[in-house]
N, CA, C and O atoms as a Maestro MAE file, in Angstrom:
{
 s_m_m2io_version
 :::
 2.0.0
}

f_m_ct {
 s_m_title
 :::
 protein
 m_atom[336] {
  # First column is atom index #
  i_m_mmod_type
  r_m_x_coord
  r_m_y_coord
  r_m_z_coord
  i_m_residue_number
  s_m_chain_name
  s_m_pdb_residue_name
  s_m_pdb_atom_name
  i_m_atomic_number
  :::
  1 25 2.950 -13.518 -1.853 1 A "MET " " N  " 7
  2 3 3.634 -12.261 -1.571 1 A "MET " " CA " 6
  3 2 3.624 -11.413 -2.841 1 A "MET " " C  " 6
  4 15 4.009 -11.867 -3.918 1 A "MET " " O  " 8
  5 25 3.181 -10.194 -2.686 2 A "TYR " " N  " 7
  6 3 3.204 -9.226 -3.766 2 A "TYR " " CA " 6
  7 2 4.307 -8.217 -3.466 2 A "TYR " " C  " 6
  8 15 4.601 -7.933 -2.305 2 A "TYR " " O  " 8
  9 25 4.905 -7.684 -4.507 3 A "SER " " N  " 7
  10 3 5.955 -6.683 -4.366 3 A "SER " " CA " 6
  11 2 5.680 -5.589 -5.386 3 A "SER " " C  " 6
  12 15 5.413 -5.867 -6.555 3 A "SER " " O  " 8
  13 25 5.748 -4.341 -4.932 4 A "TYR " " N  " 7
  14 3 5.424 -3.203 -5.782 4 A "TYR " " CA " 6
  15 2 6.527 -2.168 -5.655 4 A "TYR " " C  " 6
  16 15 6.883 -1.767 -4.547 4 A "TYR " " O  " 8
  17 25 7.068 -1.737 -6.785 5 A "THR " " N  " 7
  18 3 8.063 -0.666 -6.810 5 A "THR " " CA " 6
  19 2 7.321 0.662 -6.891 5 A "THR " " C  " 6
  20 15 6.566 0.912 -7.831 5 A "THR " " O  " 8
  21 25 7.546 1.500 -5.902 6 A "THR " " N  " 7
  22 3 6.823 2.766 -5.804 6 A "THR " " CA " 6
  23 2 7.364 3.795 -6.787 6 A "THR " " C  " 6
  24 15 8.459 3.651 -7.331 6 A "THR " " O  " 8
  25 25 6.566 4.833 -6.999 7 A "LYS " " N  " 7
  26 3 6.949 5.926 -7.890 7 A "LYS " " CA " 6
  27 2 6.635 7.264 -7.212 7 A "LYS " " C  " 6
  28 15 5.501 7.493 -6.791 7 A "LYS " " O  " 8
  29 25 7.626 8.139 -7.106 8 A "GLY " " N  " 7
  30 3 7.397 9.486 -6.618 8 A "GLY " " CA " 6
  31 2 7.310 9.661 -5.115 8 A "GLY " " C  " 6
  32 15 6.845 10.697 -4.641 8 A "GLY " " O  " 8
  33 25 7.756 8.652 -4.347 9 A "VAL " " N  " 7
  34 3 7.721 8.767 -2.880 9 A "VAL " " CA " 6
  35 2 9.047 8.303 -2.293 9 A "VAL " " C  " 6
  36 15 9.880 7.744 -3.007 9 A "VAL " " O  " 8
  37 25 9.247 8.528 -1.018 10 A "CYS " " N  " 7
  38 3 10.497 8.156 -0.349 10 A "CYS " " CA " 6
  39 2 10.668 6.638 -0.238 10 A "CYS " " C  " 6
  40 15 11.768 6.122 -0.433 10 A "CYS " " O  " 8
  41 25 9.586 5.927 0.073 11 A "ALA " " N  " 7
  42 3 9.665 4.465 0.125 11 A "ALA " " CA " 6
  43 2 9.944 3.947 -1.285 11 A "ALA " " C  " 6
  44 15 9.372 4.433 -2.261 11 A "ALA " " O  " 8
  45 25 10.835 2.948 -1.379 12 A "ARG " " N  " 7
  46 3 11.216 2.433 -2.689 12 A "ARG " " CA " 6
  47 2 10.394 1.221 -3.116 12 A "ARG " " C  " 6
  48 15 10.241 0.959 -4.310 12 A "ARG " " O  " 8
  49 25 9.868 0.490 -2.149 13 A "LYS " " N  " 7
  50 3 9.177 -0.759 -2.467 13 A "LYS " " CA " 6
  51 2 8.183 -1.087 -1.359 13 A "LYS " " C  " 6
  52 15 8.385 -0.729 -0.199 13 A "LYS " " O  " 8
  53 25 7.104 -1.774 -1.736 14 A "ILE " " N  " 7
  54 3 6.111 -2.244 -0.773 14 A "ILE " " CA " 6
  55 2 5.895 -3.734 -1.025 14 A "ILE " " C  " 6
  56 15 5.622 -4.146 -2.152 14 A "ILE " " O  " 8
  57 25 6.018 -4.532 0.023 15 A "ASP " " N  " 7
  58 3 5.704 -5.964 -0.032 15 A "ASP " " CA " 6
  59 2 4.475 -6.203 0.832 15 A "ASP " " C  " 6
  60 15 4.309 -5.567 1.873 15 A "ASP " " O  " 8
  61 25 3.621 -7.111 0.405 16 A "PHE " " N  " 7
  62 3 2.410 -7.410 1.174 16 A "PHE " " CA " 6
  63 2 1.806 -8.718 0.687 16 A "PHE " " C  " 6
  64 15 2.188 -9.246 -0.357 16 A "PHE " " O  " 8
  65 25 0.866 -9.226 1.455 17 A "ASP " " N  " 7
  66 3 0.079 -10.401 1.088 17 A "ASP " " CA " 6
  67 2 -1.393 -10.014 1.083 17 A "ASP " " C  " 6
  68 15 -1.807 -9.076 1.764 17 A "ASP " " O  " 8
  69 25 -2.159 -10.739 0.315 18 A "ILE " " N  " 7
  70 3 -3.619 -10.659 0.380 18 A "ILE " " CA " 6
  71 2 -4.109 -12.075 0.638 18 A "ILE " " C  " 6
  72 15 -3.898 -12.972 -0.179 18 A "ILE " " O  " 8
  73 25 -4.764 -12.271 1.776 19 A "VAL " " N  " 7
  74 3 -5.267 -13.585 2.173 19 A "VAL " " CA " 6
  75 2 -6.754 -13.444 2.455 19 A "VAL " " C  " 6
  76 15 -7.157 -12.653 3.307 19 A "VAL " " O  " 8
  77 25 -7.568 -14.211 1.740 20 A "ASP " " N  " 7
  78 3 -9.029 -14.144 1.894 20 A "ASP " " CA " 6
  79 2 -9.535 -12.711 1.753 20 A "ASP " " C  " 6
  80 15 -10.399 -12.267 2.510 20 A "ASP " " O  " 8
  81 25 -8.984 -11.996 0.776 21 A "ASN " " N  " 7
  82 3 -9.347 -10.615 0.461 21 A "ASN " " CA " 6
  83 2 -9.001 -9.630 1.585 21 A "ASN " " C  " 6
  84 15 -9.576 -8.543 1.656 21 A "ASN " " O  " 8
  85 25 -8.068 -10.006 2.458 22 A "LYS " " N  " 7
  86 3 -7.604 -9.140 3.544 22 A "LYS " " CA " 6
  87 2 -6.127 -8.816 3.332 22 A "LYS " " C  " 6
  88 15 -5.351 -9.671 2.905 22 A "LYS " " O  " 8
  89 25 -5.748 -7.581 3.634 23 A "VAL " " N  " 7
  90 3 -4.363 -7.125 3.509 23 A "VAL " " CA " 6
  91 2 -3.575 -7.598 4.735 23 A "VAL " " C  " 6
  92 15 -3.998 -7.390 5.872 23 A "VAL " " O  " 8
  93 25 -2.421 -8.238 4.490 24 A "THR " " N  " 7
  94 3 -1.575 -8.696 5.597 24 A "THR " " CA " 6
  95 2 -0.105 -8.477 5.272 24 A "THR " " C  " 6
  96 15 0.276 -8.315 4.112 24 A "THR " " O  " 8
  97 25 0.703 -8.474 6.307 25 A "ASN " " N  " 7
  98 3 2.168 -8.462 6.188 25 A "ASN " " CA " 6
  99 2 2.706 -7.320 5.320 25 A "ASN " " C  " 6
  100 15 3.596 -7.541 4.499 25 A "ASN " " O  " 8
  101 25 2.189 -6.126 5.487 26 A "VAL " " N  " 7
  102 3 2.664 -4.977 4.703 26 A "VAL " " CA " 6
  103 2 4.022 -4.534 5.239 26 A "VAL " " C  " 6
  104 15 4.200 -4.315 6.437 26 A "VAL " " O  " 8
  105 25 4.975 -4.409 4.314 27 A "ARG " " N  " 7
  106 3 6.315 -3.948 4.664 27 A "ARG " " CA " 6
  107 2 6.780 -2.947 3.612 27 A "ARG " " C  " 6
  108 15 6.678 -3.202 2.412 27 A "ARG " " O  " 8
  109 25 7.287 -1.815 4.069 28 A "PHE " " N  " 7
  110 3 7.825 -0.773 3.188 28 A "PHE " " CA " 6
  111 2 9.342 -0.808 3.263 28 A "PHE " " C  " 6
  112 15 9.911 -1.034 4.331 28 A "PHE " " O  " 8
  113 25 9.995 -0.586 2.136 29 A "LEU " " N  " 7
  114 3 11.441 -0.441 2.093 29 A "LEU " " CA " 6
  115 2 11.724 1.044 1.873 29 A "LEU " " C  " 6
  116 15 11.384 1.604 0.831 29 A "LEU " " O  " 8
  117 25 12.349 1.672 2.866 30 A "GLY " " N  " 7
  118 3 12.608 3.104 2.807 30 A "GLY " " CA " 6
  119 2 11.418 3.887 3.337 30 A "GLY " " C  " 6
  120 15 10.441 3.306 3.808 30 A "GLY " " O  " 8
  121 25 11.506 5.195 3.258 31 A "GLY " " N  " 7
  122 3 10.415 6.049 3.715 31 A "GLY " " CA " 6
  123 2 10.496 6.358 5.201 31 A "GLY " " C  " 6
  124 15 11.487 6.042 5.858 31 A "GLY " " O  " 8
  125 25 9.461 6.966 5.716 32 A "CYS " " N  " 7
  126 3 9.374 7.367 7.125 32 A "CYS " " CA " 6
  127 2 8.979 6.154 7.962 32 A "CYS " " C  " 6
  128 15 7.799 5.817 8.055 32 A "CYS " " O  " 8
  129 25 9.946 5.516 8.555 33 A "ASN " " N  " 7
  130 3 9.759 4.221 9.202 33 A "ASN " " CA " 6
  131 2 8.591 4.180 10.184 33 A "ASN " " C  " 6
  132 15 7.754 3.281 10.100 33 A "ASN " " O  " 8
  133 25 8.517 5.116 11.095 34 A "GLY " " N  " 7
  134 3 7.452 5.103 12.100 34 A "GLY " " CA " 6
  135 2 6.074 5.248 11.482 34 A "GLY " " C  " 6
  136 15 5.155 4.504 11.826 34 A "GLY " " O  " 8
  137 25 5.924 6.201 10.572 35 A "ASN " " N  " 7
  138 3 4.630 6.406 9.924 35 A "ASN " " CA " 6
  139 2 4.208 5.181 9.119 35 A "ASN " " C  " 6
  140 15 3.042 4.786 9.139 35 A "ASN " " O  " 8
  141 25 5.157 4.589 8.416 36 A "LEU " " N  " 7
  142 3 4.812 3.450 7.564 36 A "LEU " " CA " 6
  143 2 4.528 2.196 8.377 36 A "LEU " " C  " 6
  144 15 3.708 1.371 7.976 36 A "LEU " " O  " 8
  145 25 5.200 2.044 9.521 37 A "GLN " " N  " 7
  146 3 4.852 0.939 10.419 37 A "GLN " " CA " 6
  147 2 3.439 1.135 10.953 37 A "GLN " " C  " 6
  148 15 2.674 0.178 11.071 37 A "GLN " " O  " 8
  149 25 3.099 2.372 11.273 38 A "GLY " " N  " 7
  150 3 1.746 2.673 11.752 38 A "GLY " " CA " 6
  151 2 0.706 2.383 10.688 38 A "GLY " " C  " 6
  152 15 -0.325 1.776 10.978 38 A "GLY " " O  " 8
  153 25 0.964 2.812 9.455 39 A "LEU " " N  " 7
  154 3 0.052 2.546 8.349 39 A "LEU " " CA " 6
  155 2 -0.135 1.044 8.161 39 A "LEU " " C  " 6
  156 15 -1.262 0.563 8.038 39 A "LEU " " O  " 8
  157 25 0.967 0.309 8.140 40 A "ALA " " N  " 7
  158 3 0.902 -1.142 7.963 40 A "ALA " " CA " 6
  159 2 0.081 -1.791 9.074 40 A "ALA " " C  " 6
  160 15 -0.720 -2.690 8.818 40 A "ALA " " O  " 8
  161 25 0.280 -1.336 10.295 41 A "SER " " N  " 7
  162 3 -0.457 -1.883 11.440 41 A "SER " " CA " 6
  163 2 -1.949 -1.576 11.346 41 A "SER " " C  " 6
  164 15 -2.784 -2.426 11.658 41 A "SER " " O  " 8
  165 25 -2.281 -0.359 10.914 42 A "LEU " " N  " 7
  166 3 -3.687 0.043 10.834 42 A "LEU " " CA " 6
  167 2 -4.479 -0.732 9.781 42 A "LEU " " C  " 6
  168 15 -5.666 -0.992 9.973 42 A "LEU " " O  " 8
  169 25 -3.834 -1.106 8.666 43 A "ILE " " N  " 7
  170 3 -4.601 -1.806 7.628 43 A "ILE " " CA " 6
  171 2 -4.462 -3.328 7.714 43 A "ILE " " C  " 6
  172 15 -5.082 -4.046 6.929 43 A "ILE " " O  " 8
  173 25 -3.657 -3.829 8.655 44 A "GLU " " N  " 7
  174 3 -3.508 -5.277 8.821 44 A "GLU " " CA " 6
  175 2 -4.882 -5.921 9.035 44 A "GLU " " C  " 6
  176 15 -5.606 -5.558 9.961 44 A "GLU " " O  " 8
  177 25 -5.227 -6.866 8.180 45 A "GLY " " N  " 7
  178 3 -6.499 -7.578 8.290 45 A "GLY " " CA " 6
  179 2 -7.680 -6.850 7.667 45 A "GLY " " C  " 6
  180 15 -8.797 -7.366 7.689 45 A "GLY " " O  " 8
  181 25 -7.459 -5.657 7.108 46 A "MET " " N  " 7
  182 3 -8.537 -4.880 6.498 46 A "MET " " CA " 6
  183 2 -8.891 -5.461 5.132 46 A "MET " " C  " 6
  184 15 -8.019 -5.962 4.422 46 A "MET " " O  " 8
  185 25 -10.154 -5.395 4.771 47 A "ASP " " N  " 7
  186 3 -10.590 -5.791 3.442 47 A "ASP " " CA " 6
  187 2 -9.819 -4.967 2.414 47 A "ASP " " C  " 6
  188 15 -9.688 -3.751 2.550 47 A "ASP " " O  " 8
  189 25 -9.309 -5.648 1.380 48 A "VAL " " N  " 7
  190 3 -8.452 -4.975 0.402 48 A "VAL " " CA " 6
  191 2 -9.176 -3.824 -0.298 48 A "VAL " " C  " 6
  192 15 -8.565 -2.786 -0.550 48 A "VAL " " O  " 8
  193 25 -10.444 -3.980 -0.611 49 A "ASN " " N  " 7
  194 3 -11.189 -2.902 -1.279 49 A "ASN " " CA " 6
  195 2 -11.404 -1.706 -0.353 49 A "ASN " " C  " 6
  196 15 -11.375 -0.559 -0.800 49 A "ASN " " O  " 8
  197 25 -11.617 -1.968 0.912 50 A "GLU " " N  " 7
  198 3 -11.760 -0.884 1.889 50 A "GLU " " CA " 6
  199 2 -10.437 -0.137 2.045 50 A "GLU " " C  " 6
  200 15 -10.427 1.090 2.136 50 A "GLU " " O  " 8
  201 25 -9.328 -0.864 2.077 51 A "ALA " " N  " 7
  202 3 -8.014 -0.224 2.187 51 A "ALA " " CA " 6
  203 2 -7.756 0.677 0.980 51 A "ALA " " C  " 6
  204 15 -7.281 1.802 1.133 51 A "ALA " " O  " 8
  205 25 -8.069 0.185 -0.215 52 A "ILE " " N  " 7
  206 3 -7.893 0.996 -1.424 52 A "ILE " " CA " 6
  207 2 -8.725 2.267 -1.328 52 A "ILE " " C  " 6
  208 15 -8.238 3.362 -1.607 52 A "ILE " " O  " 8
  209 25 -9.972 2.113 -0.935 53 A "LYS " " N  " 7
  210 3 -10.891 3.255 -0.827 53 A "LYS " " CA " 6
  211 2 -10.366 4.309 0.152 53 A "LYS " " C  " 6
  212 15 -10.468 5.506 -0.117 53 A "LYS " " O  " 8
  213 25 -9.811 3.878 1.269 54 A "ARG " " N  " 7
  214 3 -9.336 4.811 2.287 54 A "ARG " " CA " 6
  215 2 -8.011 5.486 1.924 54 A "ARG " " C  " 6
  216 15 -7.771 6.627 2.319 54 A "ARG " " O  " 8
  217 25 -7.153 4.790 1.175 55 A "LEU " " N  " 7
  218 3 -5.804 5.283 0.927 55 A "LEU " " CA " 6
  219 2 -5.639 6.014 -0.403 55 A "LEU " " C  " 6
  220 15 -4.748 6.851 -0.545 55 A "LEU " " O  " 8
  221 25 -6.480 5.708 -1.361 56 A "LYS " " N  " 7
  222 3 -6.336 6.238 -2.714 56 A "LYS " " CA " 6
  223 2 -6.498 7.766 -2.732 56 A "LYS " " C  " 6
  224 15 -7.429 8.315 -2.142 56 A "LYS " " O  " 8
  225 25 -5.566 8.435 -3.426 57 A "GLY " " N  " 7
  226 3 -5.672 9.878 -3.615 57 A "GLY " " CA " 6
  227 2 -5.047 10.727 -2.538 57 A "GLY " " C  " 6
  228 15 -5.105 11.954 -2.622 57 A "GLY " " O  " 8
  229 25 -4.446 10.119 -1.520 58 A "ILE " " N  " 7
  230 3 -3.769 10.901 -0.481 58 A "ILE " " CA " 6
  231 2 -2.478 11.471 -1.067 58 A "ILE " " C  " 6
  232 15 -1.720 10.754 -1.720 58 A "ILE " " O  " 8
  233 25 -2.231 12.754 -0.837 59 A "HIS " " N  " 7
  234 3 -1.048 13.431 -1.362 59 A "HIS " " CA " 6
  235 2 -0.072 13.696 -0.214 59 A "HIS " " C  " 6
  236 15 -0.471 13.787 0.947 59 A "HIS " " O  " 8
  237 25 1.204 13.815 -0.555 60 A "CYS " " N  " 7
  238 3 2.244 14.150 0.412 60 A "CYS " " CA " 6
  239 2 2.858 15.478 0.011 60 A "CYS " " C  " 6
  240 15 3.536 15.574 -1.012 60 A "CYS " " O  " 8
  241 25 2.621 16.491 0.810 61 A "LYS " " N  " 7
  242 3 3.094 17.849 0.518 61 A "LYS " " CA " 6
  243 2 2.630 18.244 -0.878 61 A "LYS " " C  " 6
  244 15 1.442 18.149 -1.186 61 A "LYS " " O  " 8
  245 25 3.559 18.686 -1.726 62 A "GLU " " N  " 7
  246 3 3.165 19.111 -3.074 62 A "GLU " " CA " 6
  247 2 3.187 17.964 -4.085 62 A "GLU " " C  " 6
  248 15 2.887 18.172 -5.260 62 A "GLU " " O  " 8
  249 25 3.536 16.770 -3.643 63 A "LYS " " N  " 7
  250 3 3.578 15.609 -4.542 63 A "LYS " " CA " 6
  251 2 2.158 15.153 -4.889 63 A "LYS " " C  " 6
  252 15 1.252 15.277 -4.065 63 A "LYS " " O  " 8
  253 25 1.957 14.633 -6.090 64 A "PRO " " N  " 7
  254 3 0.623 14.157 -6.474 64 A "PRO " " CA " 6
  255 2 0.302 12.763 -5.941 64 A "PRO " " C  " 6
  256 15 -0.744 12.202 -6.268 64 A "PRO " " O  " 8
  257 25 1.191 12.202 -5.124 65 A "THR " " N  " 7
  258 3 0.990 10.876 -4.553 65 A "THR " " CA " 6
  259 2 1.586 10.858 -3.153 65 A "THR " " C  " 6
  260 15 2.094 11.873 -2.676 65 A "THR " " O  " 8
  261 25 1.523 9.703 -2.496 66 A "SER " " N  " 7
  262 3 2.068 9.512 -1.152 66 A "SER " " CA " 6
  263 2 2.300 8.024 -0.965 66 A "SER " " C  " 6
  264 15 1.920 7.222 -1.818 66 A "SER " " O  " 8
  265 25 2.918 7.652 0.138 67 A "CYS " " N  " 7
  266 3 3.095 6.227 0.416 67 A "CYS " " CA " 6
  267 2 1.742 5.516 0.566 67 A "CYS " " C  " 6
  268 15 1.587 4.418 0.032 67 A "CYS " " O  " 8
  269 25 0.754 6.097 1.271 68 A "PRO " " N  " 7
  270 3 -0.557 5.448 1.315 68 A "PRO " " CA " 6
  271 2 -1.190 5.309 -0.081 68 A "PRO " " C  " 6
  272 15 -1.773 4.272 -0.398 68 A "PRO " " O  " 8
  273 25 -1.074 6.346 -0.902 69 A "ASP " " N  " 7
  274 3 -1.614 6.293 -2.260 69 A "ASP " " CA " 6
  275 2 -0.897 5.213 -3.075 69 A "ASP " " C  " 6
  276 15 -1.533 4.476 -3.827 69 A "ASP " " O  " 8
  277 25 0.421 5.124 -2.925 70 A "GLN " " N  " 7
  278 3 1.170 4.090 -3.636 70 A "GLN " " CA " 6
  279 2 0.747 2.693 -3.172 70 A "GLN " " C  " 6
  280 15 0.689 1.766 -3.979 70 A "GLN " " O  " 8
  281 25 0.453 2.540 -1.885 71 A "LEU " " N  " 7
  282 3 -0.043 1.260 -1.394 71 A "LEU " " CA " 6
  283 2 -1.385 0.926 -2.038 71 A "LEU " " C  " 6
  284 15 -1.634 -0.230 -2.382 71 A "LEU " " O  " 8
  285 25 -2.256 1.929 -2.207 72 A "SER " " N  " 7
  286 3 -3.547 1.670 -2.865 72 A "SER " " CA " 6
  287 2 -3.321 1.210 -4.301 72 A "SER " " C  " 6
  288 15 -4.024 0.320 -4.779 72 A "SER " " O  " 8
  289 25 -2.353 1.803 -4.993 73 A "LYS " " N  " 7
  290 3 -2.038 1.394 -6.367 73 A "LYS " " CA " 6
  291 2 -1.486 -0.028 -6.390 73 A "LYS " " C  " 6
  292 15 -1.813 -0.809 -7.283 73 A "LYS " " O  " 8
  293 25 -0.656 -0.360 -5.418 74 A "ALA " " N  " 7
  294 3 -0.105 -1.712 -5.324 74 A "ALA " " CA " 6
  295 2 -1.213 -2.736 -5.098 74 A "ALA " " C  " 6
  296 15 -1.214 -3.807 -5.706 74 A "ALA " " O  " 8
  297 25 -2.152 -2.400 -4.224 75 A "LEU " " N  " 7
  298 3 -3.274 -3.308 -3.939 75 A "LEU " " CA " 6
  299 2 -4.156 -3.480 -5.171 75 A "LEU " " C  " 6
  300 15 -4.598 -4.589 -5.470 75 A "LEU " " O  " 8
  301 25 -4.414 -2.387 -5.886 76 A "GLU " " N  " 7
  302 3 -5.204 -2.472 -7.125 76 A "GLU " " CA " 6
  303 2 -4.505 -3.358 -8.157 76 A "GLU " " C  " 6
  304 15 -5.140 -4.184 -8.812 76 A "GLU " " O  " 8
  305 25 -3.209 -3.175 -8.288 77 A "GLU " " N  " 7
  306 3 -2.445 -3.976 -9.253 77 A "GLU " " CA " 6
  307 2 -2.516 -5.459 -8.877 77 A "GLU " " C  " 6
  308 15 -2.684 -6.314 -9.746 77 A "GLU " " O  " 8
  309 25 -2.389 -5.761 -7.583 78 A "ALA " " N  " 7
  310 3 -2.469 -7.152 -7.136 78 A "ALA " " CA " 6
  311 2 -3.847 -7.737 -7.420 78 A "ALA " " C  " 6
  312 15 -3.953 -8.875 -7.880 78 A "ALA " " O  " 8
  313 25 -4.897 -6.979 -7.155 79 A "LEU " " N  " 7
  314 3 -6.260 -7.462 -7.443 79 A "LEU " " CA " 6
  315 2 -6.443 -7.708 -8.932 79 A "LEU " " C  " 6
  316 15 -7.035 -8.711 -9.331 79 A "LEU " " O  " 8
  317 25 -5.938 -6.799 -9.754 80 A "ASN " " N  " 7
  318 3 -6.052 -6.960 -11.207 80 A "ASN " " CA " 6
  319 2 -5.312 -8.197 -11.690 80 A "ASN " " C  " 6
  320 15 -5.779 -8.873 -12.607 80 A "ASN " " O  " 8
  321 25 -4.161 -8.509 -11.088 81 A "SER " " N  " 7
  322 3 -3.406 -9.684 -11.511 81 A "SER " " CA " 6
  323 2 -4.135 -10.968 -11.121 81 A "SER " " C  " 6
  324 15 -4.041 -11.972 -11.828 81 A "SER " " O  " 8
  325 25 -4.853 -10.944 -10.015 82 A "VAL " " N  " 7
  326 3 -5.623 -12.114 -9.568 82 A "VAL " " CA " 6
  327 2 -6.848 -12.306 -10.464 82 A "VAL " " C  " 6
  328 15 -7.219 -13.436 -10.783 82 A "VAL " " O  " 8
  329 25 -7.471 -11.199 -10.865 83 A "ASN " " N  " 7
  330 3 -8.706 -11.271 -11.663 83 A "ASN " " CA " 6
  331 2 -8.457 -11.422 -13.159 83 A "ASN " " C  " 6
  332 15 -9.409 -11.565 -13.927 83 A "ASN " " O  " 8
  333 25 -7.190 -11.394 -13.589 84 A "SER " " N  " 7
  334 3 -6.883 -11.504 -15.022 84 A "SER " " CA " 6
  335 2 -6.778 -12.950 -15.462 84 A "SER " " C  " 6
  336 15 -6.525 -13.222 -16.636 84 A "SER " " O  " 8
  :::
 }
 m_bond[335] {
  # First column is bond index #
  i_m_from
  i_m_to
  i_m_order
  :::
  1 1 2 1
  2 2 3 1
  3 3 4 2
  4 3 5 1
  5 5 6 1
  6 6 7 1
  7 7 8 2
  8 7 9 1
  9 9 10 1
  10 10 11 1
  11 11 12 2
  12 11 13 1
  13 13 14 1
  14 14 15 1
  15 15 16 2
  16 15 17 1
  17 17 18 1
  18 18 19 1
  19 19 20 2
  20 19 21 1
  21 21 22 1
  22 22 23 1
  23 23 24 2
  24 23 25 1
  25 25 26 1
  26 26 27 1
  27 27 28 2
  28 27 29 1
  29 29 30 1
  30 30 31 1
  31 31 32 2
  32 31 33 1
  33 33 34 1
  34 34 35 1
  35 35 36 2
  36 35 37 1
  37 37 38 1
  38 38 39 1
  39 39 40 2
  40 39 41 1
  41 41 42 1
  42 42 43 1
  43 43 44 2
  44 43 45 1
  45 45 46 1
  46 46 47 1
  47 47 48 2
  48 47 49 1
  49 49 50 1
  50 50 51 1
  51 51 52 2
  52 51 53 1
  53 53 54 1
  54 54 55 1
  55 55 56 2
  56 55 57 1
  57 57 58 1
  58 58 59 1
  59 59 60 2
  60 59 61 1
  61 61 62 1
  62 62 63 1
  63 63 64 2
  64 63 65 1
  65 65 66 1
  66 66 67 1
  67 67 68 2
  68 67 69 1
  69 69 70 1
  70 70 71 1
  71 71 72 2
  72 71 73 1
  73 73 74 1
  74 74 75 1
  75 75 76 2
  76 75 77 1
  77 77 78 1
  78 78 79 1
  79 79 80 2
  80 79 81 1
  81 81 82 1
  82 82 83 1
  83 83 84 2
  84 83 85 1
  85 85 86 1
  86 86 87 1
  87 87 88 2
  88 87 89 1
  89 89 90 1
  90 90 91 1
  91 91 92 2
  92 91 93 1
  93 93 94 1
  94 94 95 1
  95 95 96 2
  96 95 97 1
  97 97 98 1
  98 98 99 1
  99 99 100 2
  100 99 101 1
  101 101 102 1
  102 102 103 1
  103 103 104 2
  104 103 105 1
  105 105 106 1
  106 106 107 1
  107 107 108 2
  108 107 109 1
  109 109 110 1
  110 110 111 1
  111 111 112 2
  112 111 113 1
  113 113 114 1
  114 114 115 1
  115 115 116 2
  116 115 117 1
  117 117 118 1
  118 118 119 1
  119 119 120 2
  120 119 121 1
  121 121 122 1
  122 122 123 1
  123 123 124 2
  124 123 125 1
  125 125 126 1
  126 126 127 1
  127 127 128 2
  128 127 129 1
  129 129 130 1
  130 130 131 1
  131 131 132 2
  132 131 133 1
  133 133 134 1
  134 134 135 1
  135 135 136 2
  136 135 137 1
  137 137 138 1
  138 138 139 1
  139 139 140 2
  140 139 141 1
  141 141 142 1
  142 142 143 1
  143 143 144 2
  144 143 145 1
  145 145 146 1
  146 146 147 1
  147 147 148 2
  148 147 149 1
  149 149 150 1
  150 150 151 1
  151 151 152 2
  152 151 153 1
  153 153 154 1
  154 154 155 1
  155 155 156 2
  156 155 157 1
  157 157 158 1
  158 158 159 1
  159 159 160 2
  160 159 161 1
  161 161 162 1
  162 162 163 1
  163 163 164 2
  164 163 165 1
  165 165 166 1
  166 166 167 1
  167 167 168 2
  168 167 169 1
  169 169 170 1
  170 170 171 1
  171 171 172 2
  172 171 173 1
  173 173 174 1
  174 174 175 1
  175 175 176 2
  176 175 177 1
  177 177 178 1
  178 178 179 1
  179 179 180 2
  180 179 181 1
  181 181 182 1
  182 182 183 1
  183 183 184 2
  184 183 185 1
  185 185 186 1
  186 186 187 1
  187 187 188 2
  188 187 189 1
  189 189 190 1
  190 190 191 1
  191 191 192 2
  192 191 193 1
  193 193 194 1
  194 194 195 1
  195 195 196 2
  196 195 197 1
  197 197 198 1
  198 198 199 1
  199 199 200 2
  200 199 201 1
  201 201 202 1
  202 202 203 1
  203 203 204 2
  204 203 205 1
  205 205 206 1
  206 206 207 1
  207 207 208 2
  208 207 209 1
  209 209 210 1
  210 210 211 1
  211 211 212 2
  212 211 213 1
  213 213 214 1
  214 214 215 1
  215 215 216 2
  216 215 217 1
  217 217 218 1
  218 218 219 1
  219 219 220 2
  220 219 221 1
  221 221 222 1
  222 222 223 1
  223 223 224 2
  224 223 225 1
  225 225 226 1
  226 226 227 1
  227 227 228 2
  228 227 229 1
  229 229 230 1
  230 230 231 1
  231 231 232 2
  232 231 233 1
  233 233 234 1
  234 234 235 1
  235 235 236 2
  236 235 237 1
  237 237 238 1
  238 238 239 1
  239 239 240 2
  240 239 241 1
  241 241 242 1
  242 242 243 1
  243 243 244 2
  244 243 245 1
  245 245 246 1
  246 246 247 1
  247 247 248 2
  248 247 249 1
  249 249 250 1
  250 250 251 1
  251 251 252 2
  252 251 253 1
  253 253 254 1
  254 254 255 1
  255 255 256 2
  256 255 257 1
  257 257 258 1
  258 258 259 1
  259 259 260 2
  260 259 261 1
  261 261 262 1
  262 262 263 1
  263 263 264 2
  264 263 265 1
  265 265 266 1
  266 266 267 1
  267 267 268 2
  268 267 269 1
  269 269 270 1
  270 270 271 1
  271 271 272 2
  272 271 273 1
  273 273 274 1
  274 274 275 1
  275 275 276 2
  276 275 277 1
  277 277 278 1
  278 278 279 1
  279 279 280 2
  280 279 281 1
  281 281 282 1
  282 282 283 1
  283 283 284 2
  284 283 285 1
  285 285 286 1
  286 286 287 1
  287 287 288 2
  288 287 289 1
  289 289 290 1
  290 290 291 1
  291 291 292 2
  292 291 293 1
  293 293 294 1
  294 294 295 1
  295 295 296 2
  296 295 297 1
  297 297 298 1
  298 298 299 1
  299 299 300 2
  300 299 301 1
  301 301 302 1
  302 302 303 1
  303 303 304 2
  304 303 305 1
  305 305 306 1
  306 306 307 1
  307 307 308 2
  308 307 309 1
  309 309 310 1
  310 310 311 1
  311 311 312 2
  312 311 313 1
  313 313 314 1
  314 314 315 1
  315 315 316 2
  316 315 317 1
  317 317 318 1
  318 318 319 1
  319 319 320 2
  320 319 321 1
  321 321 322 1
  322 322 323 1
  323 323 324 2
  324 323 325 1
  325 325 326 1
  326 326 327 1
  327 327 328 2
  328 327 329 1
  329 329 330 1
  330 330 331 1
  331 331 332 2
  332 331 333 1
  333 333 334 1
  334 334 335 1
  335 335 336 2
  :::
 }
}
C-alpha cells in the first residue's frame, strides 16, 4: 500500500497499490467523491506507466495541478521508491 499526501487540490491523500506493474485499489481522501471514484475505477488494473502518461499535466481550473495529476505524481514517486 502506497500513501501520498496531495498538494494544491481538494483531495488530501491518495492510497493505492501497485501489483505486477498495475494500479489497484485507488482511494482518495477528500475531493469530489463521484469524480474520484470514477477516476479510480477507470485506471483499476491499468499499467502504471500508462496511467502516469494519461494523467500527468491535467489542470483543474486555474490551478497548475489536479487530482489526476497528483495521482500521476504519486505513482511516479512509488515507482521511484521501488527502483531505488
